[in-house]
C-alpha positions in Angstrom: 2.2 -30.9 9.8 1.1 -27.6 11.2 -2.6 -27.0 10.8 -3.3 -23.5 9.3 -5.1 -21.1 11.7 -8.8 -20.4 11.0 -9.4 -17.1 9.4 -11.5 -14.9 11.7 -14.9 -14.1 10.4 -14.3 -10.3 10.7 -11.5 -8.2 12.0 -13.8 -6.8 14.7 -14.6 -10.3 16.0 -10.9 -11.1 16.0 -9.9 -8.1 18.0 -12.5 -8.7 20.6 -11.6 -12.3 21.1 -7.8 -12.5 20.6 -6.3 -9.4 22.3 -4.9 -10.0 25.8 -3.6 -7.0 27.7 -1.3 -7.7 30.6 0.4 -5.3 33.0 4.2 -5.6 33.4 5.7 -6.7 36.6 7.1 -3.9 38.7 10.7 -5.0 38.0 10.3 -6.2 34.4 11.2 -4.5 31.2 9.2 -4.8 28.0 10.3 -7.5 25.5 12.9 -9.1 27.9 13.1 -12.7 26.5 15.0 -15.0 24.1 15.5 -13.8 20.6 14.4 -16.1 17.8 15.8 -16.0 14.3 13.0 -17.8 12.4 11.2 -14.7 11.3 11.7 -12.7 8.1 9.9 -10.4 5.7 8.2 -8.5 8.5 5.9 -5.8 7.0 3.5 -3.4 8.7 0.4 -2.7 6.6 -2.5 -0.3 6.9 -5.4 -1.3 9.2 -9.1 -0.8 8.7 -8.7 2.7 10.1 -6.1 4.9 11.8 -6.6 3.0 15.1 -5.2 -0.3 13.8 -2.3 -1.8 11.8 -2.0 -5.1 10.1 1.2 -7.1 10.2 2.6 -9.9 8.0 5.7 -12.1 8.4 7.2 -15.4 7.3 8.7 -18.0 9.7 10.1 -21.5 9.4 8.7 -22.1 12.9 4.9 -22.7 12.9 4.7 -21.6 16.5 5.7 -18.0 15.7 2.1 -16.9 15.5 1.8 -14.1 18.0 2.6 -10.4 18.1 3.3 -8.6 21.4 3.1 -4.8 21.2 3.6 -2.2 23.9 2.8 1.6 23.9 5.7 3.7 25.0 3.6 6.1 27.0 4.5 5.2 30.5 1.6 2.9 31.1 3.6 -0.3 30.9 0.9 -2.4 29.4 1.5 -5.1 26.7 -1.0 -6.6 24.3 -0.6 -10.0 22.6 -2.5 -11.0 19.5 -2.5 -14.2 17.5 -2.4 -14.3 13.8 -5.9 -14.5 12.3 -4.5 -16.3 9.2 -1.6 -18.6 8.4 -0.6 -21.3 6.0 2.3 -22.8 4.1 4.1 -20.1 2.1 5.2 -20.4 -1.5 8.7 -19.6 -0.1 9.2 -23.0 1.5 9.8 -24.1 4.2 8.2 -21.0 5.6 4.7 -20.3 6.7 3.1 -16.9 6.3 1.2 -15.2 9.1 -1.2 -12.2 9.2 -2.3 -10.4 12.3 -4.1 -7.2 13.3 -3.0 -4.8 16.0 -6.2 -3.1 17.2 -7.2 -0.2 19.5 -4.1 1.9 18.9 -3.8 5.3 20.5 -2.9 8.4 18.5 0.5 10.1 18.8 2.0 7.1 20.4 5.1 5.0 19.7 4.7 1.2 19.9 7.3 -1.5 20.2 6.4 -4.9 18.8 7.9 -8.3 18.2 6.9 -11.7 16.9 7.1 -15.0 18.6 5.6 -18.2 20.0 3.2 -16.3 22.4 5.3 -17.4 25.5 9.0 -16.7 25.8 10.7 -17.0 22.3 10.5 -13.6 20.5 12.1 -11.9 17.5 14.0 -8.6 17.7 11.9 -5.6 18.4 10.5 -3.1 15.9 8.8 0.2 16.3 6.1 2.4 14.7 4.5 5.6 15.7 0.8 6.6 15.3 0.0 10.2 14.3 -2.6 12.8 15.2 -6.2 13.2 14.1 -7.1 15.7 11.4 -4.8 16.6 8.5 -2.3 13.9 7.5 0.1 12.9 4.7 1.3 9.8 3.0 4.1 8.9 0.6 3.3 7.5 -2.8 5.6 5.2 -4.8 5.3 3.7 -8.3 6.7 0.4 -9.5 9.7 -0.5 -7.3 9.7 -3.7 -9.4 12.6 -5.4 -7.6 14.4 -7.7 -10.0 13.9 -5.9 -13.3 17.1 -6.2 -15.3 18.1 -6.9 -18.9 20.8 -9.3 -17.6 18.5 -11.2 -15.3 20.4 -10.1 -12.2 18.4 -9.0 -9.1 18.4 -5.2 -9.4 16.3 -2.3 -8.2 16.8 -2.8 -4.4 19.5 -0.1 -3.8 17.3 2.4 -5.7 14.2 1.4 -3.7 16.1 1.8 -0.4 17.5 5.1 -1.5 14.1 6.5 -2.4 12.6 5.4 0.9 15.6 6.9 2.8 15.2 10.2 1.0 11.4 10.4 1.4 11.5 9.5 5.1 14.3 12.0 5.8 12.4 14.8 4.1 9.0 13.9 5.6 9.7 12.1 8.9 6.2 12.6 10.2 4.4 10.9 7.3 1.5 8.7 8.3 1.8 5.8 5.9 3.1 4.6 2.5 1.1 3.8 -0.7 2.5 1.6 -3.4 0.8 1.8 -6.8 1.9 -1.8 -7.7 4.6 -4.0 -9.2 6.5 -4.5 -6.0 8.5 -7.3 -7.7 9.3 -8.2 -11.3 9.1 -11.9 -12.1 6.0 -13.3 -13.8 7.1 -16.7 -12.6 5.7 -17.3 -9.1 8.5 -19.6 -8.1 11.1 -16.9 -9.0 9.6 -14.2 -6.9 10.8 -15.2 -3.4 14.2 -13.5 -3.5 12.5 -10.4 -5.0 10.0 -10.2 -2.2 12.8 -10.6 0.3 14.6 -7.5 -1.2 11.4 -5.4 -1.6 10.7 -6.0 2.1 14.3 -5.5 3.3 14.1 -1.7 4.0 13.5 -1.0 7.7 10.9 1.6 6.7 8.5 -1.3 5.9 8.5 -2.3 9.6 8.0 1.3 10.8 5.5 2.9 8.4 2.3 1.1 7.4 2.2 0.1 3.7 -1.0 0.2 1.5 0.0 -2.1 -1.3 -1.6 -2.6 -4.8 -1.5 -5.6 -7.0 0.5 -4.9 -10.2 0.6 -7.0 -13.3 4.1 -8.3 -12.4 3.0 -9.1 -8.8 0.2 -11.1 -10.5 2.6 -14.0 -11.3 1.2 -16.8 -13.3 -2.0 -14.8 -13.4 -2.6 -15.3 -9.6 -0.5 -13.0 -7.4 -0.2 -15.7 -4.7 2.9 -14.3 -3.0 1.5 -10.8 -2.9 -1.4 -12.3 -0.9 0.9 -14.2 1.4 3.3 -11.3 2.1 0.7 -8.5 2.7 -2.1 -8.5 5.2 -4.8 -6.1 3.9 -7.9 -4.8 5.7 -11.5 -5.1 4.6 -10.5 -7.6 2.0 -13.2 -8.3 -0.6 -13.9 -11.5 -2.6 -14.6 -9.1 -5.5 -11.8 -8.4 -7.8 -9.6 -11.4 -7.0 -7.0 -13.1 -9.1 -6.0 -15.4 -6.2 -7.3 -15.8 -2.7 -6.3 -12.6 -0.8 -5.8 -10.4 -3.8 -9.3 -8.9 -4.0 -10.2 -5.2 -3.8 -9.9 -3.6 -0.3 -10.6 -0.4 1.5 -9.6 1.5 4.6 -10.2 4.9 6.1 -7.8 7.3 7.7 -8.8 10.4 9.6 -12.1 10.5 7.8 -10.8 10.0 4.2 -11.7 6.8 2.3 -9.2 4.8 0.3 -10.2 2.1 -2.1 -7.7 -0.2 -3.7 -8.7 -2.1 -6.8 -7.0 -5.2 -8.4 -7.3 -4.3 -12.1 -5.6 -7.5 -13.2 -9.2 -8.7 -12.8 -10.9 -7.2 -15.8 -14.4 -7.7 -14.6 -15.5 -4.1 -14.0 -18.9 -5.1 -12.7 -17.1 -6.7 -9.7 -15.0 -3.5 -9.1 -18.1 -1.3 -9.4 -20.0 -3.5 -6.9 -17.0 -3.3 -4.5 -16.8 0.5 -4.8 -20.5 1.0 -4.3 -20.5 -1.2 -1.2 -17.4 0.5 0.4 -18.7 4.0 -0.4 -22.1 3.2 1.1 -20.3 1.9 4.3 -18.6 5.3 4.6 -21.1 8.0 3.6 -19.4 10.8 5.5 -15.9 10.3 4.0 -14.2 13.7 3.4 -12.3 12.4 0.3 -12.5 9.3 -1.9 -9.2 8.1 -3.4 -8.9 5.1 -5.6 -5.6 3.3 -6.3 -5.0 0.7 -9.0 -2.0 -0.2 -11.1 -2.8 0.2 -14.8 -3.0 3.9 -15.5 -5.8 5.0 -17.8 -4.4 8.5 -18.3 -0.6 8.2 -18.7 1.9 9.3 -21.4 4.4 6.5 -22.0 4.4 2.9 -23.1 0.9 1.6 -22.2 -1.8 4.1 -23.2 -2.7 2.1 -26.3 -2.7 -1.4 -24.6 -6.1 -3.1 -24.9 -6.5 -3.5 -21.1 -5.7 0.2 -20.5 -8.1 1.3 -23.2 -10.8 -0.8 -21.6 -10.2 0.9 -18.3 -10.1 4.4 -19.8 -13.3 3.9 -21.8 -15.3 1.8 -19.3 -14.0 2.3 -15.8 -13.3 6.0 -15.6 -17.0 6.9 -16.2 -17.8 4.7 -13.2 -15.3 6.5 -11.1 -16.8 9.9 -12.0 -20.3 8.6 -11.4 -19.4 7.4 -7.9 -17.9 10.8 -6.9 -14.2 9.7 -6.7 -11.9 12.7 -6.2 -8.4 11.3 -6.9 -6.9 8.3 -8.7 -3.4 7.1 -8.2 -1.7 4.7 -10.7 1.5 3.1 -11.7 2.4 0.8 -14.6 3.7 3.3 -17.2 7.0 4.3 -15.5 6.6 8.0 -16.3 5.1 10.9 -14.4 1.8 12.1 -15.8 -0.9 14.3 -14.3 -4.2 14.5 -16.1 -6.5 17.5 -16.5 -9.7 17.1 -14.4 -11.5 14.3 -16.1 -15.3 13.5 -16.1 -15.1 10.0 -17.4 -13.1 10.4 -20.6 -14.0 14.1 -21.1 -11.4 16.7 -20.4 -12.5 19.6 -18.3 -11.0 22.7 -20.1 -8.7 25.0 -18.3 -7.8 22.5 -15.5 -4.1 22.1 -16.2 -2.9 24.6 -13.6 -1.4 23.9 -10.2 -4.6 24.7 -8.2 -7.8 22.9 -9.3 -11.3 23.2 -8.2 -13.3 20.1 -9.0 -17.0 20.0 -9.8 -19.3 17.0 -9.5 -17.9 14.1 -11.5 -14.4 15.6 -11.9 -11.5 13.3 -11.1 -7.7 14.0 -11.0 -5.5 11.1 -12.1 -1.8 10.8 -11.2 0.5 8.2 -12.9 3.7 7.6 -11.0 7.2 7.0 -12.3 9.5 4.3 -11.1 10.4 4.5 -7.3 13.5 2.4 -7.7 14.9 3.6 -11.1 14.8 0.1 -12.3 13.0 0.8 -15.5 11.7 3.9 -17.4 9.6 4.3 -20.5 10.0 7.3 -22.9 7.1 9.7 -23.3 4.7 9.2 -26.2 1.8 11.2 -27.3 0.7 13.9 -27.2 -2.5 12.8 -25.5 -5.5 15.0 -24.9 -5.8 14.0 -21.3 -2.2 15.0 -20.2 -1.7 18.3 -18.4 1.8 17.6 -17.2 4.2 14.8 -18.2 7.8 14.2 -17.2 10.5 11.6 -18.0 14.1 12.3 -17.0 15.0 8.6 -16.2 15.2 9.6 -12.5 13.4 7.8 -9.7 10.5 9.7 -8.2 8.3 9.7 -5.2 5.3 11.8 -4.2 4.0 13.2 -0.9 0.2 13.5 -0.7 -1.0 16.0 1.9 -4.7 15.6 2.9 -6.7 18.4 4.6 -10.4 18.6 5.0 -10.8 21.0 2.0 -7.8 20.2 -0.2 -5.3 17.6 -1.3 -1.8 18.5 -2.5 0.3 16.0 -4.5 4.0 17.0 -4.7 6.4 14.8 -6.7 10.2 14.9 -6.2 13.3 13.7 -8.1 15.7 11.5 -6.1 18.6 12.9 -8.0 18.6 16.3 -6.2 15.3 16.5 -4.3 13.8 19.1 -6.7 10.2 19.2 -7.5 8.8 17.5 -10.6 5.3 18.8 -10.2 2.9 20.0 -7.6 -0.9 20.2 -7.8 -3.6 21.1 -5.2 -7.1 19.8 -5.6 -9.9 21.7 -3.9 -13.5 20.7 -3.6 
């Protein structure tokens, strides 16, 4: 039986020890070797910062533990990295593999492939890094592949359509953020086919994904396949529901992103994680938190016990820690809050341009990105500035500049704007 690779102590130690850069022979072409068909569910994920990416894949061949990547900048130099983590996957007979691609240059296209570190490689994939400074990302709520009243696998065509529309409209986006519920089944054994479909779009091999654990991902109260399929940076032991599902953070062009697994209800763990990550990044220009269960939404879940607990006990922590923006899923509607200081509404902050004071946080609850499920609006609720439900799949583009963030949300039916808001410091 294949022995799992040892998890590297830190990403930095791994990158120093495991990256081998080799010049190409004068008459060679990059990635000229046998193509293997063992690999599936390849997904690029965010790295610890803009100079790295993580990568995950499944393979029935235990030797498929390397990634070879080449910058298309005329320098003809390849790098090979070994997976820092692998083990038997729930989706037998596969193993899962996690790797980090470090020391990436800005404004560069990379070609990469997966294989046995020698001469047996997968087909090639590509991704492009972007510039320093201002950037943007695409935000998606609840693809929830597999949701259906009949039990049939549904949601994937809508998920693919939304990604196609978003990428065509914003081809230079930097990365993708999912607010959780990538898949639907609560039964861990039933999730394999749903993960295959969620990861089927080519965009997930091209644009780095920052995932979030949703309550449906947290199958059997664990979220095991989420942890297997997705390699996340700066992974914490705090906030876990299974190994690999803990809170994590990353930076991008000076902004700090903190992702919290709110299936774990221990807010003392989440607060400790946030404090530690913020202290490690004292010069962050913006602090954005992502978690699944929306405390300030306007549909099916505002009166759930776990959501009430987050609203009453977690939002004051976020205000105290100076968080600027919170992105959520779970409620399958679009809702934008007023600026909130804890649970207190800041009067007069329902417009399209907002200037935040100390402790003010803007909350965005996302609608379904696949169109697989919608909840009707309820309320009214005192925290809701804008709410929308037209039973149409949505996605959002978040544009980040040093002094402002703009969140623009679009309908997939005709590309029109649901809402747009700019947050200024």
